[in-house]
C-alpha positions as semicolon CSV with decimal commas, in nm:
position;residue;x (nm);y (nm);z (nm)
1;M;13,816;12,214;7,515
2;S;13,753;12,483;7,255
3;W;13,888;12,836;7,287
4;L;13,522;12,944;7,293
5;D;13,472;12,745;7,615
6;E;13,712;12,980;7,793
7;I;13,469;13,271;7,750
8;K;13,249;13,363;8,046
9;W;12,906;13,398;7,887
10;D;12,625;13,581;8,062
11;D;12,301;13,402;8,149
12;R;12,174;13,460;7,792
13;G;12,487;13,313;7,631
14;L;12,621;13,657;7,535
15;I;12,939;13,856;7,589
16;P;12,988;14,233;7,539
17;A;13,214;14,321;7,248
18;I;13,399;14,648;7,197
19;A;13,483;14,744;6,838
20;Q;13,805;14,945;6,812
21;D;13,977;15,093;6,507
22;H;14,280;14,870;6,455
23;K;14,502;15,162;6,346
24;T;14,400;15,453;6,570
25;G;14,268;15,272;6,878
26;E;13,946;15,477;6,864
27;I;13,650;15,300;7,027
28;L;13,379;15,278;6,764
29;M;13,095;15,093;6,933
30;V;12,987;14,827;7,182
31;A;12,762;14,537;7,089
32;W;12,691;14,179;7,197
33;M;12,811;13,850;7,057
34;N;12,711;13,488;7,106
35;R;12,904;13,173;7,020
36;E;12,771;13,158;6,663
37;S;12,845;13,526;6,589
38;I;13,204;13,484;6,709
39;E;13,257;13,170;6,503
40;L;13,114;13,340;6,193
41;S;13,320;13,654;6,255
42;I;13,636;13,444;6,252
43;Q;13,525;13,250;5,941
44;E;13,419;13,558;5,744
45;Q;13,682;13,796;5,888
46;R;13,416;14,060;5,955
47;A;13,226;14,170;6,265
48;I;12,903;13,979;6,316
49;Y;12,709;14,058;6,632
50;W;12,395;13,935;6,807
51;S;12,112;14,188;6,810
52;R;11,932;14,161;7,142
53;S;11,637;14,366;7,022
54;R;11,587;14,170;6,699
55;Q;11,702;13,835;6,844
56;K;11,911;13,751;6,540
57;L;12,259;13,771;6,396
58;W;12,359;14,115;6,275
59;R;12,632;14,141;6,013
60;K;12,765;14,490;6,069
61;G;12,713;14,685;5,747
62;E;12,456;14,449;5,595
63;E;12,219;14,742;5,536
64;S;12,447;15,046;5,550
65;G;12,748;14,904;5,367
66;N;12,971;15,015;5,658
67;V;13,130;14,676;5,723
68;Q;13,384;14,610;5,997
69;R;13,672;14,398;5,868
70;L;13,811;14,194;6,157
71;H;14,186;14,217;6,218
72;Q;14,216;14,075;6,569
73;L;13,995;13,927;6,840
74;R;14,102;13,970;7,204
75;L;13,960;13,846;7,534
76;D;14,005;14,045;7,856
77;C;14,169;13,908;8,173
78;D;13,836;13,808;8,330
79;A;13,726;13,640;8,004
80;D;13,400;13,838;8,007
81;V;13,459;14,112;7,746
82;L;13,578;14,087;7,386
83;L;13,777;14,347;7,195
84;L;13,747;14,342;6,817
85;E;14,021;14,530;6,636
86;V;13,853;14,628;6,310
87;E;13,889;14,830;5,995
88;Q;13,573;15,039;5,961
89;I;13,487;15,030;5,591
90;G;13,294;15,342;5,489
91;G;13,403;15,535;5,798
92;V;13,069;15,512;5,981
93;A;13,015;15,277;6,276
94;C;12,713;15,441;6,441
95;H;12,352;15,417;6,323
96;T;12,336;15,798;6,369
97;G;12,575;15,834;6,074
98;R;12,878;15,922;6,288
99;R;13,218;15,753;6,292
100;S;13,177;15,635;6,653
101;C;12,881;15,569;6,880
102;F;13,068;15,764;7,148
103;Y;12,996;16,112;7,013
104;R;12,869;16,271;7,335
105;K;13,093;16,392;7,614
106;L;13,002;16,532;7,952
107;D;13,066;16,902;8,005
108;V;13,136;16,893;8,379
109;T;13,082;17,269;8,410
110;S;12,728;17,266;8,272
111;G;12,646;16,907;8,362
112;E;12,521;16,844;8,009
113;W;12,610;16,599;7,735
114;V;12,771;16,777;7,441
115;I;12,784;16,633;7,088
116;D;13,140;16,659;6,961
117;A;13,125;16,466;6,632
118;D;12,956;16,552;6,307
119;V;12,724;16,326;6,111
120;I;12,927;16,183;5,823
121;Q;12,641;16,013;5,643
122;D;12,268;16,084;5,677
123;P;12,101;15,790;5,855
124;E;11,813;15,813;5,605
125;E;12,066;15,736;5,330
126;L;12,203;15,445;5,532
127;Y;11,877;15,283;5,640
128;G;11,587;15,463;5,475
129;N;11,300;15,526;5,712
130;K;11,348;15,196;5,900
131;G;11,521;15,365;6,193
132;T;11,754;15,066;6,204
133;K;11,982;15,034;6,500
134;G;12,226;14,757;6,573
135;E;12,080;14,693;6,910
């Protein structure tokens, strides 16, 4: 039995994957992976996801240059979520040009989402007018 057989895949053969900065512990993004993307991530030592919207492999940084170098792959206790400990090359993980996709926090007083992170790199510079998103 392969270590990949221990993963609990969803009905589409996917598993959610959390990308975390390997030094700071900051959560950068969440994406999806399939068996092939995990195998390739291990082989190439970089994060490779499965894009549900485009129905194809997505090598993080293939268009933007903001590659995620893989340092460690972890599986949670229920075997249904992956944690990728990565080095975020270029400093931008989000298609909005921010370090992390988690740039909005709830202000419980006002009941509104507040943006608390600046854009590091203009998305137009990253992707042109394609409006590219990972998912």
